[in-house]
HTML snippet that shows the backbone in 3Dmol.js (N, CA, C, O; Angstrom):
<script src="https://3Dmol.org/build/3Dmol-min.js"></script>
<div id="view" style="width:600px;height:400px;position:relative"></div>
<script>
const pdb = `
ATOM      1  N   MET A   1      77.109  28.960 244.173  1.00  0.00           N
ATOM      2  CA  MET A   1      77.688  30.298 243.991  1.00  0.00           C
ATOM      3  C   MET A   1      76.665  30.948 242.967  1.00  0.00           C
ATOM      4  O   MET A   1      76.384  32.131 243.160  1.00  0.00           O
ATOM      5  N   VAL A   2      76.107  30.316 241.944  1.00  0.00           N
ATOM      6  CA  VAL A   2      75.336  30.882 241.040  1.00  0.00           C
ATOM      7  C   VAL A   2      73.938  31.210 241.687  1.00  0.00           C
ATOM      8  O   VAL A   2      73.237  32.082 241.174  1.00  0.00           O
ATOM      9  N   ILE A   3      73.545  30.564 242.743  1.00  0.00           N
ATOM     10  CA  ILE A   3      72.337  30.885 243.510  1.00  0.00           C
ATOM     11  C   ILE A   3      72.339  32.438 244.133  1.00  0.00           C
ATOM     12  O   ILE A   3      71.401  33.234 244.185  1.00  0.00           O
ATOM     13  N   SER A   4      73.502  32.566 244.515  1.00  0.00           N
ATOM     14  CA  SER A   4      73.750  33.771 245.275  1.00  0.00           C
ATOM     15  C   SER A   4      73.748  35.163 244.384  1.00  0.00           C
ATOM     16  O   SER A   4      73.537  36.259 244.903  1.00  0.00           O
ATOM     17  N   VAL A   5      73.978  35.000 243.143  1.00  0.00           N
ATOM     18  CA  VAL A   5      73.895  36.298 242.290  1.00  0.00           C
ATOM     19  C   VAL A   5      72.507  36.720 242.191  1.00  0.00           C
ATOM     20  O   VAL A   5      72.330  37.932 242.314  1.00  0.00           O
ATOM     21  N   PRO A   6      71.431  35.958 241.987  1.00  0.00           N
ATOM     22  CA  PRO A   6      70.049  36.497 242.081  1.00  0.00           C
ATOM     23  C   PRO A   6      69.714  37.375 243.185  1.00  0.00           C
ATOM     24  O   PRO A   6      69.154  38.460 243.033  1.00  0.00           O
ATOM     25  N   MET A   7      70.119  36.815 244.456  1.00  0.00           N
ATOM     26  CA  MET A   7      69.870  37.557 245.646  1.00  0.00           C
ATOM     27  C   MET A   7      70.476  38.876 245.615  1.00  0.00           C
ATOM     28  O   MET A   7      69.905  39.967 245.609  1.00  0.00           O
ATOM     29  N   PHE A   8      71.722  38.615 245.597  1.00  0.00           N
ATOM     30  CA  PHE A   8      72.433  40.010 245.416  1.00  0.00           C
ATOM     31  C   PHE A   8      71.705  41.073 244.549  1.00  0.00           C
ATOM     32  O   PHE A   8      71.432  42.208 244.940  1.00  0.00           O
ATOM     33  N   LEU A   9      71.397  40.511 243.196  1.00  0.00           N
ATOM     34  CA  LEU A   9      70.645  41.448 242.265  1.00  0.00           C
ATOM     35  C   LEU A   9      69.357  41.875 242.671  1.00  0.00           C
ATOM     36  O   LEU A   9      68.860  42.868 242.141  1.00  0.00           O
ATOM     37  N   PHE A  10      68.694  41.172 243.644  1.00  0.00           N
ATOM     38  CA  PHE A  10      67.513  41.600 244.060  1.00  0.00           C
ATOM     39  C   PHE A  10      67.402  42.681 245.270  1.00  0.00           C
ATOM     40  O   PHE A  10      66.338  43.249 245.518  1.00  0.00           O
ATOM     41  N   ILE A  11      68.484  42.889 245.929  1.00  0.00           N
ATOM     42  CA  ILE A  11      68.648  43.818 246.886  1.00  0.00           C
ATOM     43  C   ILE A  11      68.354  45.135 246.580  1.00  0.00           C
ATOM     44  O   ILE A  11      67.667  45.806 247.350  1.00  0.00           O
ATOM     45  N   PRO A  12      68.901  45.694 245.291  1.00  0.00           N
ATOM     46  CA  PRO A  12      68.484  47.105 245.004  1.00  0.00           C
ATOM     47  C   PRO A  12      66.944  47.217 244.546  1.00  0.00           C
ATOM     48  O   PRO A  12      66.538  48.337 244.235  1.00  0.00           O
ATOM     49  N   ILE A  13      66.203  46.292 244.497  1.00  0.00           N
ATOM     50  CA  ILE A  13      64.792  46.140 244.023  1.00  0.00           C
ATOM     51  C   ILE A  13      64.211  46.394 245.331  1.00  0.00           C
ATOM     52  O   ILE A  13      63.270  47.187 245.359  1.00  0.00           O
ATOM     53  N   VAL A  14      64.614  45.847 246.459  1.00  0.00           N
ATOM     54  CA  VAL A  14      63.759  45.962 247.737  1.00  0.00           C
ATOM     55  C   VAL A  14      63.119  47.217 248.136  1.00  0.00           C
ATOM     56  O   VAL A  14      61.999  47.251 248.646  1.00  0.00           O
ATOM     57  N   PRO A  15      63.868  48.292 247.888  1.00  0.00           N
ATOM     58  CA  PRO A  15      63.516  49.691 248.278  1.00  0.00           C
ATOM     59  C   PRO A  15      62.243  50.231 247.588  1.00  0.00           C
ATOM     60  O   PRO A  15      61.508  51.121 248.017  1.00  0.00           O
ATOM     61  N   PHE A  16      62.119  49.533 246.447  1.00  0.00           N
ATOM     62  CA  PHE A  16      60.948  49.988 245.651  1.00  0.00           C
ATOM     63  C   PHE A  16      59.655  49.160 245.734  1.00  0.00           C
ATOM     64  O   PHE A  16      58.747  49.347 244.924  1.00  0.00           O
ATOM     65  N   LEU A  17      59.574  48.270 246.686  1.00  0.00           N
ATOM     66  CA  LEU A  17      58.531  47.323 246.987  1.00  0.00           C
ATOM     67  C   LEU A  17      57.544  48.200 247.665  1.00  0.00           C
ATOM     68  O   LEU A  17      57.903  49.232 248.231  1.00  0.00           O
ATOM     69  N   ASN A  18      56.303  47.809 247.618  1.00  0.00           N
ATOM     70  CA  ASN A  18      55.262  48.599 248.416  1.00  0.00           C
ATOM     71  C   ASN A  18      55.044  47.843 249.750  1.00  0.00           C
ATOM     72  O   ASN A  18      54.016  47.181 249.893  1.00  0.00           O
ATOM     73  N   ILE A  19      55.869  47.910 250.620  1.00  0.00           N
ATOM     74  CA  ILE A  19      55.730  47.370 251.982  1.00  0.00           C
ATOM     75  C   ILE A  19      56.431  48.405 253.044  1.00  0.00           C
ATOM     76  O   ILE A  19      57.118  49.320 252.589  1.00  0.00           O
ATOM     77  N   ASP A  20      56.296  48.292 254.154  1.00  0.00           N
ATOM     78  CA  ASP A  20      56.691  49.082 255.158  1.00  0.00           C
ATOM     79  C   ASP A  20      58.400  48.920 255.409  1.00  0.00           C
ATOM     80  O   ASP A  20      59.051  47.892 255.225  1.00  0.00           O
ATOM     81  N   ASN A  21      58.859  50.110 255.833  1.00  0.00           N
ATOM     82  CA  ASN A  21      60.398  50.197 255.882  1.00  0.00           C
ATOM     83  C   ASN A  21      60.869  49.057 256.949  1.00  0.00           C
ATOM     84  O   ASN A  21      61.947  48.503 256.734  1.00  0.00           O
ATOM     85  N   LYS A  22      60.287  48.775 257.815  1.00  0.00           N
ATOM     86  CA  LYS A  22      60.810  47.608 258.762  1.00  0.00           C
ATOM     87  C   LYS A  22      60.956  46.245 257.745  1.00  0.00           C
ATOM     88  O   LYS A  22      62.007  45.621 257.599  1.00  0.00           O
ATOM     89  N   THR A  23      60.000  46.011 257.251  1.00  0.00           N
ATOM     90  CA  THR A  23      60.102  44.910 256.310  1.00  0.00           C
ATOM     91  C   THR A  23      60.986  44.790 255.314  1.00  0.00           C
ATOM     92  O   THR A  23      61.525  43.715 255.050  1.00  0.00           O
ATOM     93  N   LYS A  24      61.243  46.049 254.579  1.00  0.00           N
ATOM     94  CA  LYS A  24      62.264  46.242 253.754  1.00  0.00           C
ATOM     95  C   LYS A  24      63.819  45.833 254.415  1.00  0.00           C
ATOM     96  O   LYS A  24      64.605  45.067 253.858  1.00  0.00           O
ATOM     97  N   ILE A  25      64.018  46.389 255.469  1.00  0.00           N
ATOM     98  CA  ILE A  25      65.273  46.282 256.097  1.00  0.00           C
ATOM     99  C   ILE A  25      65.487  44.728 256.491  1.00  0.00           C
ATOM    100  O   ILE A  25      66.564  44.148 256.352  1.00  0.00           O
ATOM    101  N   THR A  26      64.383  44.173 256.969  1.00  0.00           N
ATOM    102  CA  THR A  26      64.310  42.606 257.327  1.00  0.00           C
ATOM    103  C   THR A  26      64.658  41.867 256.019  1.00  0.00           C
ATOM    104  O   THR A  26      65.562  41.032 256.044  1.00  0.00           O
ATOM    105  N   ILE A  27      64.116  42.081 255.095  1.00  0.00           N
ATOM    106  CA  ILE A  27      64.199  41.519 253.716  1.00  0.00           C
ATOM    107  C   ILE A  27      65.492  41.612 253.145  1.00  0.00           C
ATOM    108  O   ILE A  27      65.957  40.618 252.586  1.00  0.00           O
ATOM    109  N   THR A  28      66.192  42.754 253.211  1.00  0.00           N
ATOM    110  CA  THR A  28      67.482  43.347 252.743  1.00  0.00           C
ATOM    111  C   THR A  28      68.559  42.367 253.421  1.00  0.00           C
ATOM    112  O   THR A  28      69.357  41.676 252.788  1.00  0.00           O
ATOM    113  N   THR A  29      68.439  42.430 254.859  1.00  0.00           N
ATOM    114  CA  THR A  29      69.313  41.823 255.746  1.00  0.00           C
ATOM    115  C   THR A  29      69.293  40.213 255.520  1.00  0.00           C
ATOM    116  O   THR A  29      70.321  39.538 255.554  1.00  0.00           O
ATOM    117  N   ILE A  30      68.190  39.760 255.318  1.00  0.00           N
ATOM    118  CA  ILE A  30      67.998  38.291 254.946  1.00  0.00           C
ATOM    119  C   ILE A  30      68.608  37.997 253.888  1.00  0.00           C
ATOM    120  O   ILE A  30      69.341  37.009 253.862  1.00  0.00           O
ATOM    121  N   LEU A  31      68.442  38.749 252.860  1.00  0.00           N
ATOM    122  CA  LEU A  31      68.929  38.535 251.420  1.00  0.00           C
ATOM    123  C   LEU A  31      70.512  38.509 251.441  1.00  0.00           C
ATOM    124  O   LEU A  31      71.194  37.697 250.815  1.00  0.00           O
ATOM    125  N   ILE A  32      71.043  39.625 252.340  1.00  0.00           N
ATOM    126  CA  ILE A  32      72.516  39.663 252.047  1.00  0.00           C
ATOM    127  C   ILE A  32      73.244  38.441 253.027  1.00  0.00           C
ATOM    128  O   ILE A  32      74.369  37.977 252.838  1.00  0.00           O
ATOM    129  N   VAL A  33      72.431  38.108 253.963  1.00  0.00           N
ATOM    130  CA  VAL A  33      73.080  36.923 254.836  1.00  0.00           C
ATOM    131  C   VAL A  33      72.898  35.674 254.071  1.00  0.00           C
ATOM    132  O   VAL A  33      73.798  34.840 254.163  1.00  0.00           O
ATOM    133  N   ILE A  34      71.903  35.422 253.353  1.00  0.00           N
ATOM    134  CA  ILE A  34      71.762  33.943 252.844  1.00  0.00           C
ATOM    135  C   ILE A  34      72.607  34.289 251.513  1.00  0.00           C
ATOM    136  O   ILE A  34      73.358  33.351 251.249  1.00  0.00           O
ATOM    137  N   ALA A  35      72.684  35.092 250.822  1.00  0.00           N
ATOM    138  CA  ALA A  35      73.484  35.147 249.629  1.00  0.00           C
ATOM    139  C   ALA A  35      74.976  34.968 249.891  1.00  0.00           C
ATOM    140  O   ALA A  35      75.656  34.207 249.202  1.00  0.00           O
ATOM    141  N   GLU A  36      75.530  35.767 251.017  1.00  0.00           N
ATOM    142  CA  GLU A  36      76.907  35.489 251.475  1.00  0.00           C
ATOM    143  C   GLU A  36      76.910  33.987 251.904  1.00  0.00           C
ATOM    144  O   GLU A  36      77.808  33.296 251.423  1.00  0.00           O
ATOM    145  N   VAL A  37      76.219  33.532 252.556  1.00  0.00           N
ATOM    146  CA  VAL A  37      76.546  32.034 253.084  1.00  0.00           C
ATOM    147  C   VAL A  37      76.337  31.073 251.936  1.00  0.00           C
ATOM    148  O   VAL A  37      76.931  29.998 252.001  1.00  0.00           O
ATOM    149  N   THR A  38      75.497  31.348 250.801  1.00  0.00           N
ATOM    150  CA  THR A  38      75.450  30.536 249.675  1.00  0.00           C
ATOM    151  C   THR A  38      76.766  30.694 248.789  1.00  0.00           C
ATOM    152  O   THR A  38      77.300  29.733 248.234  1.00  0.00           O
ATOM    153  N   PHE A  39      77.168  31.820 248.723  1.00  0.00           N
ATOM    154  CA  PHE A  39      78.366  32.077 247.903  1.00  0.00           C
ATOM    155  C   PHE A  39      79.592  31.337 248.526  1.00  0.00           C
ATOM    156  O   PHE A  39      80.285  30.573 247.854  1.00  0.00           O
ATOM    157  N   TRP A  40      79.807  31.584 249.757  1.00  0.00           N
ATOM    158  CA  TRP A  40      81.006  31.007 250.473  1.00  0.00           C
ATOM    159  C   TRP A  40      80.821  29.381 250.611  1.00  0.00           C
ATOM    160  O   TRP A  40      81.776  28.610 250.518  1.00  0.00           O
ATOM    161  N   SER A  41      79.543  28.984 250.832  1.00  0.00           N
ATOM    162  CA  SER A  41      79.526  27.554 251.036  1.00  0.00           C
ATOM    163  C   SER A  41      79.618  27.047 249.379  1.00  0.00           C
ATOM    164  O   SER A  41      80.118  25.927 249.270  1.00  0.00           O
ATOM    165  N   GLY A  42      79.316  27.534 248.407  1.00  0.00           N
ATOM    166  CA  GLY A  42      79.508  26.974 247.002  1.00  0.00           C
ATOM    167  C   GLY A  42      81.064  27.056 246.838  1.00  0.00           C
ATOM    168  O   GLY A  42      81.570  26.245 246.062  1.00  0.00           O
ATOM    169  N   GLY A  43      81.756  27.815 247.389  1.00  0.00           N
ATOM    170  CA  GLY A  43      83.204  27.850 247.327  1.00  0.00           C
ATOM    171  C   GLY A  43      83.761  26.761 247.872  1.00  0.00           C
ATOM    172  O   GLY A  43      84.854  26.395 247.440  1.00  0.00           O
ATOM    173  N   LEU A  44      83.175  26.104 248.829  1.00  0.00           N
ATOM    174  CA  LEU A  44      83.664  24.900 249.483  1.00  0.00           C
ATOM    175  C   LEU A  44      83.221  23.697 248.649  1.00  0.00           C
ATOM    176  O   LEU A  44      83.725  22.611 248.937  1.00  0.00           O
ATOM    177  N   PHE A  45      82.380  23.760 247.697  1.00  0.00           N
ATOM    178  CA  PHE A  45      82.082  22.791 246.864  1.00  0.00           C
ATOM    179  C   PHE A  45      82.985  22.803 245.643  1.00  0.00           C
ATOM    180  O   PHE A  45      83.453  21.740 245.234  1.00  0.00           O
ATOM    181  N   VAL A  46      83.240  23.905 245.070  1.00  0.00           N
ATOM    182  CA  VAL A  46      83.931  23.907 243.872  1.00  0.00           C
ATOM    183  C   VAL A  46      85.504  23.852 243.916  1.00  0.00           C
ATOM    184  O   VAL A  46      86.168  23.772 242.883  1.00  0.00           O
ATOM    185  N   GLY A  47      86.066  23.900 245.184  1.00  0.00           N
ATOM    186  CA  GLY A  47      87.414  23.794 245.466  1.00  0.00           C
ATOM    187  C   GLY A  47      88.143  25.206 245.693  1.00  0.00           C
ATOM    188  O   GLY A  47      87.561  26.249 245.396  1.00  0.00           O
ATOM    189  N   LYS A  48      89.275  25.199 246.162  1.00  0.00           N
ATOM    190  CA  LYS A  48      90.001  26.347 246.290  1.00  0.00           C
ATOM    191  C   LYS A  48      90.510  26.980 245.051  1.00  0.00           C
ATOM    192  O   LYS A  48      90.451  28.208 244.987  1.00  0.00           O
ATOM    193  N   GLU A  49      91.023  26.284 244.017  1.00  0.00           N
ATOM    194  CA  GLU A  49      91.464  26.751 242.904  1.00  0.00           C
ATOM    195  C   GLU A  49      90.364  27.475 242.010  1.00  0.00           C
ATOM    196  O   GLU A  49      90.605  28.573 241.508  1.00  0.00           O
ATOM    197  N   LEU A  50      89.274  26.888 241.846  1.00  0.00           N
ATOM    198  CA  LEU A  50      88.367  27.508 241.070  1.00  0.00           C
ATOM    199  C   LEU A  50      87.672  28.667 241.870  1.00  0.00           C
ATOM    200  O   LEU A  50      87.338  29.693 241.278  1.00  0.00           O
ATOM    201  N   PHE A  51      87.481  28.524 243.043  1.00  0.00           N
ATOM    202  CA  PHE A  51      86.826  29.593 243.852  1.00  0.00           C
ATOM    203  C   PHE A  51      87.887  30.905 243.833  1.00  0.00           C
ATOM    204  O   PHE A  51      87.591  32.092 243.694  1.00  0.00           O
ATOM    205  N   THR A  52      88.995  30.403 243.986  1.00  0.00           N
ATOM    206  CA  THR A  52      89.969  31.706 243.860  1.00  0.00           C
ATOM    207  C   THR A  52      90.018  32.497 242.444  1.00  0.00           C
ATOM    208  O   THR A  52      90.013  33.725 242.357  1.00  0.00           O
ATOM    209  N   LYS A  53      90.064  31.598 241.353  1.00  0.00           N
ATOM    210  CA  LYS A  53      89.808  32.112 239.970  1.00  0.00           C
ATOM    211  C   LYS A  53      88.438  32.943 239.694  1.00  0.00           C
ATOM    212  O   LYS A  53      88.379  33.901 238.922  1.00  0.00           O
ATOM    213  N   TYR A  54      87.343  32.428 240.444  1.00  0.00           N
ATOM    214  CA  TYR A  54      86.115  32.966 240.237  1.00  0.00           C
ATOM    215  C   TYR A  54      86.137  34.446 240.936  1.00  0.00           C
ATOM    216  O   TYR A  54      85.778  35.493 240.397  1.00  0.00           O
ATOM    217  N   LYS A  55      86.676  34.274 242.351  1.00  0.00           N
ATOM    218  CA  LYS A  55      86.856  35.583 243.143  1.00  0.00           C
ATOM    219  C   LYS A  55      87.431  36.692 242.560  1.00  0.00           C
ATOM    220  O   LYS A  55      87.082  37.860 242.735  1.00  0.00           O
ATOM    221  N   SER A  56      88.628  36.148 241.622  1.00  0.00           N
ATOM    222  CA  SER A  56      89.730  37.246 241.148  1.00  0.00           C
ATOM    223  C   SER A  56      88.887  38.029 239.974  1.00  0.00           C
ATOM    224  O   SER A  56      89.237  39.160 239.638  1.00  0.00           O
ATOM    225  N   TYR A  57      87.672  37.323 239.317  1.00  0.00           N
ATOM    226  CA  TYR A  57      86.921  38.178 238.327  1.00  0.00           C
ATOM    227  C   TYR A  57      86.327  39.225 239.048  1.00  0.00           C
ATOM    228  O   TYR A  57      86.105  40.229 238.371  1.00  0.00           O
ATOM    229  N   PHE A  58      85.984  39.279 240.320  1.00  0.00           N
ATOM    230  CA  PHE A  58      85.293  40.283 240.969  1.00  0.00           C
ATOM    231  C   PHE A  58      86.325  41.326 241.519  1.00  0.00           C
ATOM    232  O   PHE A  58      85.838  42.382 241.922  1.00  0.00           O
ATOM    233  N   ASN A  59      87.483  41.197 241.579  1.00  0.00           N
ATOM    234  CA  ASN A  59      88.416  42.219 242.109  1.00  0.00           C
ATOM    235  C   ASN A  59      88.857  43.246 241.102  1.00  0.00           C
ATOM    236  O   ASN A  59      89.594  42.949 240.162  1.00  0.00           O
ATOM    237  N   PRO A  60      88.352  44.565 241.332  1.00  0.00           N
ATOM    238  CA  PRO A  60      88.477  45.905 240.453  1.00  0.00           C
ATOM    239  C   PRO A  60      89.996  45.781 240.009  1.00  0.00           C
ATOM    240  O   PRO A  60      90.142  46.111 238.832  1.00  0.00           O
ATOM    241  N   LYS A  61      91.046  45.429 240.583  1.00  0.00           N
ATOM    242  CA  LYS A  61      92.485  45.472 240.014  1.00  0.00           C
ATOM    243  C   LYS A  61      92.643  44.581 239.079  1.00  0.00           C
ATOM    244  O   LYS A  61      93.578  44.824 238.316  1.00  0.00           O
ATOM    245  N   ASN A  62      91.937  43.452 238.838  1.00  0.00           N
ATOM    246  CA  ASN A  62      92.066  42.495 237.559  1.00  0.00           C
ATOM    247  C   ASN A  62      91.310  43.034 236.601  1.00  0.00           C
ATOM    248  O   ASN A  62      91.440  42.491 235.504  1.00  0.00           O
ATOM    249  N   TRP A  63      90.440  44.073 236.670  1.00  0.00           N
ATOM    250  CA  TRP A  63      89.618  44.313 235.359  1.00  0.00           C
ATOM    251  C   TRP A  63      90.362  44.956 234.139  1.00  0.00           C
ATOM    252  O   TRP A  63      90.004  44.755 232.979  1.00  0.00           O
ATOM    253  N   VAL A  64      91.570  45.853 234.538  1.00  0.00           N
ATOM    254  CA  VAL A  64      92.103  46.290 233.419  1.00  0.00           C
ATOM    255  C   VAL A  64      93.733  45.721 233.046  1.00  0.00           C
ATOM    256  O   VAL A  64      94.612  46.325 232.431  1.00  0.00           O
ATOM    257  N   LYS A  65      93.767  44.593 233.547  1.00  0.00           N
ATOM    258  CA  LYS A  65      95.089  43.708 233.558  1.00  0.00           C
ATOM    259  C   LYS A  65      95.372  43.742 232.000  1.00  0.00           C
ATOM    260  O   LYS A  65      94.519  43.760 231.112  1.00  0.00           O
ATOM    261  N   LYS A  66      96.509  43.748 231.879  1.00  0.00           N
ATOM    262  CA  LYS A  66      97.073  43.419 230.503  1.00  0.00           C
ATOM    263  C   LYS A  66      97.275  41.871 230.362  1.00  0.00           C
ATOM    264  O   LYS A  66      97.909  41.134 231.118  1.00  0.00           O
ATOM    265  N   LYS A  67      96.494  41.504 229.061  1.00  0.00           N
ATOM    266  CA  LYS A  67      96.427  40.097 228.842  1.00  0.00           C
ATOM    267  C   LYS A  67      97.806  39.549 228.488  1.00  0.00           C
ATOM    268  O   LYS A  67      98.693  40.314 228.111  1.00  0.00           O
ATOM    269  N   SER A  68      97.984  38.332 228.595  1.00  0.00           N
ATOM    270  CA  SER A  68      99.364  37.696 228.045  1.00  0.00           C
ATOM    271  C   SER A  68      99.129  37.644 226.382  1.00  0.00           C
ATOM    272  O   SER A  68      98.114  37.257 225.803  1.00  0.00           O
ATOM    273  N   GLY A  69     100.165  38.066 225.888  1.00  0.00           N
ATOM    274  CA  GLY A  69     100.141  37.891 224.330  1.00  0.00           C
ATOM    275  C   GLY A  69      99.918  39.389 223.915  1.00  0.00           C
ATOM    276  O   GLY A  69     100.263  39.644 222.761  1.00  0.00           O
ATOM    277  N   GLU A  70      99.485  40.256 224.535  1.00  0.00           N
ATOM    278  CA  GLU A  70      99.439  41.690 224.017  1.00  0.00           C
ATOM    279  C   GLU A  70     100.553  42.512 224.204  1.00  0.00           C
ATOM    280  O   GLU A  70     101.259  42.413 225.208  1.00  0.00           O
ATOM    281  N   ILE A  71     100.773  43.364 223.255  1.00  0.00           N
ATOM    282  CA  ILE A  71     102.166  43.956 223.245  1.00  0.00           C
ATOM    283  C   ILE A  71     101.825  45.679 223.352  1.00  0.00           C
ATOM    284  O   ILE A  71     101.113  46.367 222.621  1.00  0.00           O
ATOM    285  N   GLU A  72     102.477  45.985 224.329  1.00  0.00           N
ATOM    286  CA  GLU A  72     102.102  47.555 224.403  1.00  0.00           C
ATOM    287  C   GLU A  72     102.985  48.295 223.452  1.00  0.00           C
ATOM    288  O   GLU A  72     103.843  47.588 222.923  1.00  0.00           O
ATOM    289  N   LYS A  73     102.971  49.620 223.096  1.00  0.00           N
ATOM    290  CA  LYS A  73     103.562  50.376 222.335  1.00  0.00           C
ATOM    291  C   LYS A  73     105.147  50.535 223.062  1.00  0.00           C
ATOM    292  O   LYS A  73     106.154  50.576 222.356  1.00  0.00           O
ATOM    293  N   SER A  74     105.191  50.600 224.259  1.00  0.00           N
ATOM    294  CA  SER A  74     106.643  50.692 224.842  1.00  0.00           C
ATOM    295  C   SER A  74     107.289  49.543 224.743  1.00  0.00           C
ATOM    296  O   SER A  74     108.505  49.607 224.918  1.00  0.00           O
ATOM    297  N   ASP A  75     106.731  48.300 224.465  1.00  0.00           N
ATOM    298  CA  ASP A  75     107.480  47.045 224.170  1.00  0.00           C
ATOM    299  C   ASP A  75     108.036  47.078 222.693  1.00  0.00           C
ATOM    300  O   ASP A  75     109.068  46.530 222.304  1.00  0.00           O
ATOM    301  N   ILE A  76     107.246  47.747 222.027  1.00  0.00           N
ATOM    302  CA  ILE A  76     107.659  47.847 220.495  1.00  0.00           C
ATOM    303  C   ILE A  76     109.002  48.745 220.273  1.00  0.00           C
ATOM    304  O   ILE A  76     109.993  48.452 219.605  1.00  0.00           O
ATOM    305  N   ASP A  77     108.760  49.841 220.975  1.00  0.00           N
ATOM    306  CA  ASP A  77     109.730  50.949 220.855  1.00  0.00           C
ATOM    307  C   ASP A  77     111.305  50.302 221.359  1.00  0.00           C
ATOM    308  O   ASP A  77     112.354  50.847 221.016  1.00  0.00           O
ATOM    309  N   THR A  78     111.268  49.353 222.016  1.00  0.00           N
ATOM    310  CA  THR A  78     112.508  48.703 222.588  1.00  0.00           C
ATOM    311  C   THR A  78     113.401  47.805 221.553  1.00  0.00           C
ATOM    312  O   THR A  78     114.554  47.433 221.769  1.00  0.00           O
ATOM    313  N   PHE A  79     112.716  47.566 220.521  1.00  0.00           N
ATOM    314  CA  PHE A  79     113.184  46.845 219.508  1.00  0.00           C
ATOM    315  C   PHE A  79     113.962  47.504 218.619  1.00  0.00           C
ATOM    316  O   PHE A  79     114.435  46.907 217.652  1.00  0.00           O
TER     317      PHE A  79
END
`;
const viewer = $3Dmol.createViewer("view");
viewer.addModel(pdb, "pdb");
viewer.setStyle({}, {cartoon: {color: "spectrum"}});
viewer.zoomTo();
viewer.render();
</script>
């Protein structure tokens, strides 16, 4: 799974390379396919629980989630 991250990060750099457009498209397609395959095959190695936890970090709905133990102002007003 860690190997797939640099491949995904290299994709935005490909358009700025000094090569013809057909080669850029080919390289980008190959990078996407290989990165996806390595990511999902890595999920098989780490197991379902760890893979689900890792995948939840990339879900935008979980980015602003209230952490357990934090108290909101509305919780204090009820006391």
